[in-house]
N, C-alpha and C positions, 0 to 999 in steps of 0.2 A: 063726287063718288064716281061720276064716269070717267074723269081724269085719272083717279087713284087705280081703277082697274086696267086702263089703258097701260099706265106705267108698270103694272105688275106684269103685263102681258109681254112688255118689250124686255124686260129683265133676262128671260132664258136666251132671247135672240142675242142681246149684248154679250152674256157669257161665252156663247158658242164662238162668236165673232174673236174676242179677246183670246179665247184657247187658240183658234186657228191662227191668229198672228204671233202668238208665243210659239207655235209649231213651226211655221215657216221661218221664223229668225233662227229657231235651234238648229233647223235643218242647213241652213245658209251658214251658219258660223261651222257646223259640223263638216260641210263638204269643202268649205273653203281652207281650212285647217287641217283636212284630212291628208295624211302622206300621200305623195303621187303614187307609190308602188303598191298600195293596197285599195286602189279606186276599183279595179276590178277582180271579181273573183277567178277570172281567167288566169291571171297573172301570178295566182298563188300555186305552188306545187302541189302536186297531186299527193294524196295521202301516203301512196307507196314510196313517193320520193323523198317525203320528209324523214323517214326512218331509214333510208338507204345509206349505208357507210359511205359511199361514194355517190352522192345523188347527181345525175348527169345536169347539165344545162337545160334550160327549156327550149324547146323548139322556137319560142318566140325571140330567143337570143342568138339565133343562126346568124352568122354575119353575112351582110349584103354581097351581092356580086356572085360570080361564078363558083366560087367556093360555097356558098350558101345554098346555092340550086343544086349542087350536087350532092350536098348533104340531104336536102328534103327529097330530092329524087331516089336517094337510096333509102331513104324512110319507107317511101312509096313502095319500092321493089321489096322490102322487107314484108310490109303488111298486106300486099297484093300481088305476092310473086306469080301466082297461078294464073292469073288473069293479065298482068302488065308484062310478064316474061314468058308468055305460054309457049313460045318457040324454044324455051330450055327447061320446062318442067311438062313431063309425062303423065301427071297424075292432076287431082284436084286439091294437093296440099300446098302451102306456102310457108315461109320462114315462120310467120305469125304462129301456124298451126301449133308449133312446139314452143316458140319463144313469144308469147303473148304480150299485150300493151308495148309492141315495138321493141321488145326484148328488154325492158326496164322493169325492175321490181316484180315482175310475176313469174310464170313458169319458166323454168329454164333462161334466167337472167343472162343478159349478155353484156353488162356493163364491164368494162375492163378487159374484155375478150381480146382486143386487138393489141393489149399491153402485154399479152403472154405468148404471142408470136413472134418469129418461128418457135416451134417446139417439136420435140420428138413424138412421134406418133407409132404406137407399136403396131396398129394394123396397117399402117404403111411401111412400116421397117425403116423408116427416114426421118430426118427433119422436115417439117412442112410448113409452109407460110400461112398466113390468114387467108390468102387467095386459094391456096389448096384446100384449105378447111372448108371455105365457103362452096367450093365446087364439089366437095365430098357430099355436102347435103343434097346439091343439085343432082347429082347422077345416083344416089342412094336413097334418102329421105323422100326426094321429089321425082325420083324414076326418070330422070332427064338426061341432059347433057350439060357439059360444062360451059361456063361463061368463058369468052376469050380474056384471058389475063390483063391485055390491055386496054380493053374494049370499056367505053362508058359506064355500062351497067356494071361492071365489076369494079370500076373506080368508085361510082357512087355508093355501092354498098359498103366498101372498106371506108369511104370519107363518113359515112353516117355511124359505123361501128366505131371509127375514131372519135366521132364527136360524143356519141354518150359514153365514152372512155376518158373524156377530157380530166375529170377529177382523181383519176385512179394513177397512184404514184408510178412514175416510171420504173421499170424492173420489176414491176410485180408477177410474181410466178403463178402464185396461187389465190383463188378468188372463193374463200370460204362462204360468202354470202350468197353464192350461184351453185355451190356442190349439191349434186343428186346422190342420196344415198342409195346405192343399189341395194336389192334383196340379197340378203346372204343364207337364206334357207337351202335345205337338202333339195337338189334338184330331182333325186330321183322318187320323191315323195309327192310331186306336183299332181294335181288330179285334174284332166282337161274336162271331165264330166260335172265335177264341182265349180269349175270355170264358167262352164256354158250355163250353168244354172244361177251362179252369181251375175253373169253377163245379162241374162234375162231380167234380172231384177234391177240392177244398178245402172248399165249401160244403153240397153236397148231403146230407151226413149231418144237419145241423140243420136248413136250411132247405127241404130235399125236392126232388125233381125238378120238381116243378110250383110250387115257390116259396111254397107255403102255409104251410110251417112245422111247425105242429103242436105236440106236447109238448115237443119238443125245440129249436124254434127259432121265429123270428118270421117272418111272412109278408113277402115281398120283392116280390111283386107280386101282383094279383088282387083282390078286393073288400076282403079283409082287411089290404091295407097301406097305405101312404103314398099320398097322391093326387100328380097331377103338379105340385102347386102346393108340394109340400114341399122342403126344402133338399136332400134325399137324393134327390130326381129329378133333380139335376143332378150330372153326371159327375164334374167336379173335387171336388166336395163328398164324394160317397160314396166315391171312390177314396181320397181323404185319410182317411176313416174306417176303409175296408178294409184300407189299408196298415198303419196304426198299431194296429189292434184285432182284427182278424180272421186266422184262426178263433179263437174264444175257447178252444177246445181243440185241441191238436195233432191234425191228420190227416194221416197219412203224414208227407212232408217238409215240410208246411207248417204253420205255427204262427204266432201274432202278431207281426208285424213282419218277417217272413220274404219277404212277397211285394213284387217290385219295385214302382216307380211306374207302369210300363207295364204290368205285369200286373193291378195292382189298378185301373187304368183300364179295361182289358178287361174285367174282371168288372162293373164298374160301368157300362160301357156295353152289356153284355149284360142285365143286371138291369133296367136303366132302358129297355131297349128292348122289354120285356114290358108287357101290359096292366095299367092300373091305373086306378082312379077318376080322373074330371077335378076339375078345381077351376074352377067356374063364373066366378069374378071375376079370372082370371089374365090376361087382356087388359088389365086397369087395373095391372099391378104395372110397377114401375120407371117410374112416370109421368114422370120427368125424363130418360128416354131412355138411362140408364146401366146397361142390363141386362149382366150378366156373358155371357161368350161361350159359357158352357154352360149358358145358360137353356134349360129344356125345351120352350120355346114362344114364340111371338112375341105380343109386346104391342103395345097400340096406339100408344105413344109411339116404340117401336122401328119400327114400320110407317110412322109418320109422316115419320121421320128418313128411311127408306129411299126415300120417295117424293120427297124433296126434290132 
């Protein structure tokens, strides 16, 4: 009778041991036969890259040697511009402030950007290079000074943009996956007061009552924001960005894509009604007299046309 009880006590233990052996056997076979390229989750492309029409190669595939180091340096300059290139940046913004996630599959996607240059730029009134376009962001959006075109900083940034554009066909002139639809509403009907109210509801959490941003968000006006010569100083451009991408995180009833075009234009008008740094050379923009109707300032060519 005692022997029978002992045997019954051991049965559950034996069952557990058998189950553990079976589990370890399965795990060994699974790991041994698992394809090498799926061993680590980090080697899988990000969700946004899977749906991108021309998904860039992973940064883990960057070639070794000088070329690879230049590409990685360019990514760092893109993501941390205001801190690692502070000598060329005059505010607290970085390239990633507008072109998030390294410029890949997020706000204002940059994949393929280097394949579209050189191209004609109406604001400059001439054909510009990718280096010119990068420096345009430095002197306008980041209110700083241009990078030396032959310097390591510029070469690194171009190398990075070339790398994320690897899979985009040569000769590409249009990037529909990256196009920002600008607001098309009536500028005469924008309401700054309504924009202020909406700002208080949807934007103040990240950007602050004084628009200075801080740890949670970017400066939208004041000394640490973009200057009047930046694209975001235009109501249609800023409204298009706001309507598509803001707020980044849900705030009450507001989330990215929930604002109407009218609401986005009102917010943009309020933000751009506030004081910000000047752009000394703005008078020479759009030299052919083709400034858009939401240009934030008068140009020399526009004044001449008006005087005719």
